[in-house]
N, C-alpha and C positions, 0 to 999 in steps of 0.2 A: 441608495444603493443599501442593500442589507449588509450587516457587520457580519455574518455567517455565512463562510463558503459552502457549508453543508447543515441543513436542517430537516429534521425528520420527526414527525409528532404522530405517535400510535401505529408505527409501521409495521405492518403483517405481510407474509409472504407463507401460504400454505403449499402443500403439495398433497392432494388429497386430504388425509386425515392428519398427517405431517405438519407440525408446525415449526418450520425452519427459521424464521425470524418472528419473535412475539411483543407487540406492542413497544416498539424501538423508538425512543426520542434521543435523538444526537444534536449536539451543537458543536459546530467545529468552526473555530473565528479563522478570518482571512488572514493570510498569511503565517499560519501556526503550523507546525510540523506535528501532524497529528498520529499516534500511534493506537490502531483498531486490534485488539488482542482477544485471545479467546484458545481454548482447547480444540483439537480437530473437532468437526464436526459442529461447530459453536453456532454457525452462523454466518461467518465473515464474509467467504466470498460471494452467497447469496445477496448481502446486503450490497457489497459494490457492484454485483450485476443489476441489481435495482438502479441505486445511485449513478452507475452509467448508462442506464436506459436499456440493457439487456434482458431484463426479466420485469415484467409491470406486478406492482405490489397487488396484496390480496386486496388490502385495504391499508388506511391512513393516508397522510399526504407526506410529500418529498419534495423539498426545494434545495436545487444547486445553484451558486451565486445568485440567489435570490428570485430564482425563477421556479415556477412549478412545472416539474418534467411530465406530469400528464399533458400539457398543452405545450410546451416549448423543449420538446424532446430534441428535436434536429439543432435549435440554438444553442442547448447546453452542450451537446456534444462537438459543437463546435469550438467551445470555450474549454474544454477538458483534454486531459491525454491521459492517455490507459496503458498501464503493463499489466496483462492479465497472467496469470500464474501457468497456463500453457502456451504464453508469448504470440501464439497466432502470426506466424511469419512465414511468407511464402519461401520456401526452403530452394527453390528451383531458381531463384534470383539473386544477384549479388548484392552485397548490404546497399552499395549506391543506387542500384535498379529498385529495391525496397523503399530506401529514403525517398526517391522520386515520385513512386507510385503514391506513399502516403502524403506528399506533398501537394500531388494533383489532386487527390480526393478533397484535400482541403482548400482547392481552389489558390494555391499559390503560382506564381508566374514562372515561367522557365528559368529565367537569371537568377530568381528568389530561391528557388528549389536548389540549384546547382552551388550556389554559394554557400546555403546552410548546409546543405550535404556535406560538402566538403569540411566545413568548420566542426561538424558533429562529428564525422568520420575520424578527424583528427583529435579532435577532444576525447573521445572514446577509444584511443589507438586502435583502430580498424583500418587505417588508409593503406596499410600493407596488404600486397597482394590483391588488388583492386577487382581482379577477374574471379576471385575465389567466391564460390557458391555458398549460400547460408547453410546448406546441408553440411557442408564441410565444416563450420564453427563450431568451436566447443562449445559448451554451456553457456559459460561465462561471456563468450563474445557475442551470443544470442541474447542474453539478458541487455548487454549493453547496447545491442542494434535496436533491439524493443524499446529500451529508454530513448535513443536518439529518434525513432520514429513518433514517439509519444511527445516531443519537445520540438519536432521541426515548425509546427505551426505556432509556437508560442502561447501556449495554454497560460490560464489563470489558476488551474488547480490539476495536481497530478494523483491520479490513483494507482497504488503500487500494491500488486498482490504476491506476497512471498518475494520480494525482487534478490534477496541474498540467498535464497535457500539454491544450494549445489554451486556457489560462486567461488572460485578460489581467492584467497588473503589478496592478491594483485587488484582483481577486478572489484573484489569489494570495496577496497580502499579508493578505488576511482569512482565509484558509485556512491560511497559517503560522502567525499569530498564535494563532487558536483551538487548532491541534494542540500548540503549545507549552504553553498553559496547562493542556491537558487531560491531557498527560504529566506536568505538574508537579504533576497532583492524584493521579497513581496509575493513570491508563487506559494501558493498552499499546498502540502503534501499530505496526503491521506494514506498511510502505509499501513499493510499488515504483515506481520512476520513473527515467527516462532523464536528468533534469535533474540532474546530479550536483551542482551548485553548492548545489540547495535541499537533497539529501540530507545534504551536508558540513555545512552551516550547523544541519539539524536532529538529524540521528540521533547516537544515541551509540554504536551497534551496529551490524554491517553483514555480510552474507554476500554472496559474489559467484559465481553459479553460470554454466556455458556447458555447453551441449549436454547440459543435465540434470544435470552433475555439480558438488559443491561443490568450489569451487576455494579461497576463502578464508574466514573468518568470525572475528568477535572485536569488541573495542573499537576504533572507528574510528582512534582516535589511537594506539594501540597498532600496529596493523597499517601504518600511514603512516609510523611509525617505523622500521619493520622493513627498510626497503630506502632505498638511495640511489641516485639515476640520474645518470649521466653527465654533468656540466655543471651539476646542480642546486644544488652545495654544500652548507653544512648543512643541519641542520634537517627536519623530516617533508616528505614530498612532498604535493602536491595529491592529493585523490582521484581526478581525471581521470587522472593520473598513475600514480598506483597502480592504478586500473582497468585502463587500458592494459596496465600491466606484468604484471598478472594473468592477463587473458585472451589475451595474448598479441599484442595489437596493435603498431604501430610508429608514433612519431612522422612527421608529414608532413616530405616534402624543404622543400628552400629553393625561394622562388619561382621561381627558376631551372629547378629540376629538376621540377617540377609543370606539366603542362597546357601544353609548350612552344609546341604548336599554336596556342594562344589568343593568344599575343604576337609 
C-alpha cells in the first residue's frame, strides 16, 4: 500500500493555449490534513477535478490511494468523498432523500443507508423539519449536507473545495470539529480554502500554487519557520504572512498612503 494518499508527477492541464496546471508535483501523506492554497485562478479547483476524475489531465501521472486514475478511475471514486465548490445537490429532494440517493449510488444496503443517514443528519444538526426541501436550506445547511453525502460511504480521503465559504460561525465550528475528529481517526483531508486562519488551525501540511505552478509544499510549521520578515521579530511567521511572501504579494501601506481620496 502506498504511503501517499495523493501523488502527482508533472501534472499538466491545458485549455487550448491556456495552461491551468503546470507540471505539478504533489505528495500528500495518508492521514494528513492537507491545505491546498493559492490566489484566485491559481488552478486549485482544476487540480481537484483531475484528482477526482472529473477532468482528464493533458499530461503527467496522477495516483490516488496508490491507484492510477487513468486505469482505476471507478475504483478511486468509490474510495473518495467530494464536496465541490458548487455542492451539486438535487434541491427538490429532502436531506434524507439526498443521502439515500447518494448511499444507493455507492451500493449501500437499505438498512445501512437509513442508519447512516439518521446519524449524519443528527451530527450535522439537520434532523429538524425532515420534510424540508434542500432548496429551502441555508447555504451553511447545504454545505453540511454535502459533507454528509461525501461521508456516507466511509471514504478514505475527502476532497473539500472551499467548504467554509459563506458558512456562519456555528456551522463552521461544526465542520471544523468534525474534520479534526476524522483526521485523528486516519482519514485524509485535501482542503482548498481562502480562509487562512482556518487552514492554519487545522492543516498539518500545505502546498501553495500560483498560475498553475507549485511554489511551496511541506509541513506547515517547517515552512513558516523558513523565513523571517522584516519587523516581525523572532519565531515563525503567520500563514498569512508566509502566503503573501510566497505568492509575491506586498503588505498594505499605512492608512495615510492608502486611498487618500477617501479622507
